[in-house]
Backbone as CSV, one residue per row, in Angstrom:
resi,resn,N_x,N_y,N_z,CA_x,CA_y,CA_z,C_x,C_y,C_z
1,MET,-14.537,-17.293,23.332,-13.340,-16.512,23.514,-12.812,-16.088,22.144
2,SER,-12.681,-14.790,21.926,-12.241,-14.311,20.617,-10.749,-14.014,20.635
3,ARG,-10.126,-14.268,19.484,-8.705,-13.967,19.339,-8.538,-12.539,18.879
4,LYS,-7.555,-11.877,19.427,-7.271,-10.513,19.006,-6.533,-10.557,17.666
5,ARG,-6.973,-9.732,16.757,-6.356,-9.680,15.433,-5.007,-8.979,15.546
6,ARG,-3.982,-9.641,15.032,-2.644,-9.054,15.064,-2.427,-8.195,13.826
7,SER,-1.632,-7.162,13.991,-1.274,-6.340,12.837,0.242,-6.240,12.790
8,PHE,0.741,-6.171,11.581,2.187,-6.151,11.369,2.551,-4.926,10.557
9,ASP,3.685,-4.332,10.893,4.113,-3.161,10.137,4.737,-3.594,8.810
10,VAL,4.898,-2.634,7.936,5.365,-2.897,6.579,6.763,-3.507,6.574
11,SER,7.631,-3.047,7.455,9.002,-3.569,7.463,9.024,-5.044,7.855
12,PHE,8.152,-5.452,8.779,8.083,-6.861,9.170,7.591,-7.709,8.003
13,LYS,6.544,-7.237,7.324,6.015,-7.975,6.180,7.084,-8.136,5.102
14,LEU,7.800,-7.054,4.845,8.851,-7.097,3.830,9.962,-8.063,4.245
15,GLN,10.290,-8.100,5.521,11.308,-9.017,6.030,10.875,-10.473,5.825
16,VAL,9.617,-10.774,6.105,9.095,-12.134,5.922,9.142,-12.522,4.441
17,VAL,8.712,-11.618,3.582,8.725,-11.897,2.146,10.153,-12.129,1.663
18,GLN,11.081,-11.337,2.142,12.469,-11.498,1.712,13.080,-12.798,2.227
19,MET,12.633,-13.264,3.398,13.104,-14.562,3.885,12.707,-15.665,2.911
20,ILE,11.509,-15.561,2.385,11.018,-16.582,1.455,11.702,-16.435,0.109
21,LYS,11.792,-15.214,-0.393,12.361,-14.972,-1.718,13.882,-15.163,-1.743
22,ASP,14.583,-14.516,-0.824,16.043,-14.489,-0.878,16.692,-15.743,-0.290
23,GLN,16.126,-16.238,0.802,16.736,-17.381,1.474,16.189,-18.712,0.991
24,GLY,15.145,-18.661,0.185,14.597,-19.884,-0.388,13.816,-20.735,0.600
25,LEU,13.387,-20.161,1.696,12.602,-20.910,2.664,11.175,-21.081,2.154
26,SER,10.524,-22.141,2.607,9.141,-22.365,2.194,8.212,-21.491,3.028
27,VAL,7.033,-21.237,2.471,6.035,-20.437,3.181,5.642,-21.134,4.474
28,ALA,5.430,-22.437,4.391,5.018,-23.199,5.574,6.076,-23.123,6.676
29,GLN,7.343,-23.226,6.299,8.427,-23.190,7.287,8.494,-21.824,7.970
30,VAL,8.413,-20.763,7.198,8.462,-19.408,7.764,7.265,-19.185,8.683
31,CYS,6.105,-19.657,8.269,4.898,-19.487,9.090,5.027,-20.219,10.418
32,ARG,5.558,-21.431,10.375,5.757,-22.177,11.631,6.769,-21.479,12.524
33,ASP,7.883,-21.057,11.950,8.952,-20.438,12.736,8.520,-19.113,13.366
34,MET,7.712,-18.356,12.653,7.351,-17.017,13.127,5.922,-16.936,13.658
35,ASN,5.243,-18.087,13.738,3.883,-18.157,14.265,2.934,-17.235,13.493
36,LEU,2.928,-17.418,12.166,2.095,-16.612,11.280,1.130,-17.510,10.529
37,GLY,0.053,-16.920,10.054,-0.892,-17.654,9.230,-0.435,-17.693,7.785
38,GLU,-0.606,-18.851,7.159,-0.155,-18.998,5.766,-0.896,-18.084,4.816
39,THR,-2.168,-17.873,5.069,-2.961,-17.026,4.174,-2.398,-15.611,4.130
40,ALA,-2.072,-15.070,5.280,-1.538,-13.709,5.338,-0.197,-13.628,4.622
41,VAL,0.667,-14.591,4.872,1.998,-14.566,4.252,1.886,-14.711,2.741
42,ARG,1.005,-15.565,2.282,0.819,-15.719,0.823,0.266,-14.424,0.209
43,ARG,-0.597,-13.744,0.950,-1.123,-12.456,0.478,0.005,-11.434,0.387
44,TRP,0.893,-11.431,1.375,2.034,-10.500,1.346,2.924,-10.800,0.146
45,LEU,3.124,-12.088,-0.151,3.932,-12.470,-1.320,3.285,-11.993,-2.615
46,GLN,1.976,-12.188,-2.735,1.260,-11.733,-3.941,1.365,-10.224,-4.090
47,GLN,1.220,-9.518,-2.991,1.299,-8.061,-3.039,2.697,-7.622,-3.457
48,TYR,3.717,-8.235,-2.898,5.099,-7.893,-3.221,5.377,-8.124,-4.704
49,GLU,4.945,-9.262,-5.213,5.161,-9.573,-6.635,4.396,-8.612,-7.536
50,ALA,3.191,-8.249,-7.125,2.407,-7.288,-7.907,3.109,-5.936,-7.931
51,GLU,3.627,-5.516,-6.789,4.309,-4.222,-6.721,5.580,-4.224,-7.548
52,LEU,6.293,-5.342,-7.570,7.506,-5.417,-8.384,7.200,-5.333,-9.869
53,SER,6.022,-5.816,-10.258,5.652,-5.762,-11.673,4.992,-4.442,-12.049
54,GLY,4.892,-3.517,-11.081,4.363,-2.197,-11.378,2.892,-2.021,-11.073
55,GLN,2.229,-3.052,-10.605,0.821,-2.951,-10.243,0.710,-2.425,-8.817
56,PRO,-0.424,-1.825,-8.458,-0.530,-1.242,-7.122,-0.626,-2.250,-5.998
57,GLY,-1.133,-3.440,-6.241,-1.284,-4.403,-5.169,-2.463,-4.034,-4.277
58,ILE,-2.703,-4.849,-3.267,-3.833,-4.644,-2.365,-3.276,-4.340,-0.979
59,GLY,-3.918,-3.420,-0.294,-3.475,-3.103,1.059,-2.350,-2.095,1.071
60,LYS,-1.717,-1.978,2.222,-0.614,-1.028,2.348,0.569,-1.507,1.506
61,PRO,1.198,-0.588,0.796,2.319,-0.985,-0.056,3.510,-1.471,0.757
62,LEU,4.216,-2.449,0.201,5.379,-3.013,0.882,6.680,-2.355,0.441
63,THR,6.803,-2.118,-0.850,8.058,-1.571,-1.352,8.072,-0.055,-1.207
64,PRO,9.238,0.515,-0.985,9.326,1.979,-0.852,8.830,2.710,-2.095
65,GLU,9.039,2.108,-3.276,8.589,2.743,-4.505,7.068,2.865,-4.522
66,GLN,6.381,1.785,-4.133,4.925,1.816,-4.116,4.395,2.750,-3.035
67,GLN,5.102,2.842,-1.912,4.707,3.783,-0.868,4.766,5.208,-1.407
68,ARG,5.827,5.521,-2.125,5.996,6.859,-2.700,4.936,7.127,-3.775
69,ILE,4.646,6.113,-4.588,3.631,6.268,-5.627,2.278,6.565,-5.002
70,ARG,1.918,5.823,-3.959,0.632,6.068,-3.288,0.578,7.468,-2.689
71,GLN,1.683,7.899,-2.116,1.740,9.244,-1.530,1.551,10.296,-2.618
72,LEU,2.229,10.131,-3.742,2.113,11.089,-4.834,0.721,11.078,-5.453
73,GLU,0.107,9.898,-5.537,-1.260,9.825,-6.065,-2.239,10.564,-5.161
74,ALA,-2.071,10.424,-3.855,-2.949,11.138,-2.913,-2.746,12.645,-3.039
75,GLU,-1.498,13.057,-3.175,-1.197,14.479,-3.335,-1.794,15.015,-4.643
76,LEU,-1.704,14.230,-5.696,-2.271,14.633,-6.987,-3.784,14.781,-6.889
77,ARG,-4.471,13.833,-6.219,-5.921,13.941,-6.036,-6.277,15.226,-5.303
78,GLN,-5.526,15.552,-4.255,-5.794,16.760,-3.479,-5.591,18.009,-4.337
79,LEU,-4.531,18.028,-5.116,-4.261,19.185,-5.968,-5.327,19.362,-7.047
80,LYS,-5.824,18.248,-7.582,-6.900,18.341,-8.573,-8.167,18.913,-7.946
81,GLN,-8.469,18.483,-6.727,-9.642,19.019,-6.031,-9.474,20.512,-5.763
82,ASP,-8.289,20.905,-5.337,-8.018,22.321,-5.090,-8.163,23.134,-6.369
83,ASN,-7.661,22.588,-7.468,-7.730,23.264,-8.762,-9.182,23.452,-9.201
84,GLU,-10.014,22.431,-9.028,-11.428,22.537,-9.381,-12.118,23.608,-8.541
85,LEU,-11.786,23.659,-7.263,-12.365,24.668,-6.384,-11.964,26.076,-6.836
86,LEU,-10.711,26.243,-7.205,-10.247,27.550,-7.675,-10.924,27.952,-8.986
87,LYS,-11.154,26.985,-9.867,-11.851,27.284,-11.118,-13.269,27.773,-10.843
88,LYS,-13.962,27.100,-9.921,-15.326,27.493,-9.584,-15.359,28.869,-8.935
89,ALA,-14.404,29.125,-8.050,-14.348,30.432,-7.383,-14.042,31.530,-8.395
90,SER,-13.154,31.240,-9.329,-12.806,32.211,-10.358,-14.025,32.538,-11.227
91,ALA,-14.771,31.515,-11.605,-15.965,31.737,-12.418,-17.013,32.530,-11.635
92,PHE,-17.144,32.237,-10.358,-18.099,32.948,-9.518,-17.761,34.441,-9.436
93,PHE,-16.497,34.732,-9.157,-16.096,36.118,-9.013,-16.102,36.868,-10.354
94,ALA,-15.851,36.153,-11.450,-15.930,36.777,-12.767,-17.361,37.206,-13.061
95,ARG,-18.348,36.420,-12.652,-19.745,36.799,-12.838,-20.119,37.982,-11.954
96,GLU,-19.546,38.061,-10.777,-19.842,39.156,-9.845,-19.330,40.500,-10.375
97,LEU,-18.218,40.459,-11.107,-17.616,41.688,-11.619,-18.396,42.254,-12.797
98,LYS,-19.179,41.459,-13.500,-19.923,41.933,-14.681,-21.127,42.735,-14.314
């Protein structure tokens, strides 16, 4: 019998992390109270701390700042690809005109 993998949204993860950080509760206590695995909660804590220090962290970003940074990075990648395509098209058409 296999267990279904649970998934949690970013706001829930952030709420759990803030319970540990702000209220001073232990990881074990929060995990027992909310029926969560310690490994996942510790990973969320590591990600949150990494994001606060300016690093990207692993997985979906927890803080709004990191969410915005990831969005802007994706937009920048797309714009760079578009720019490269336009450069190639421009060079192609410049050769056609000669």
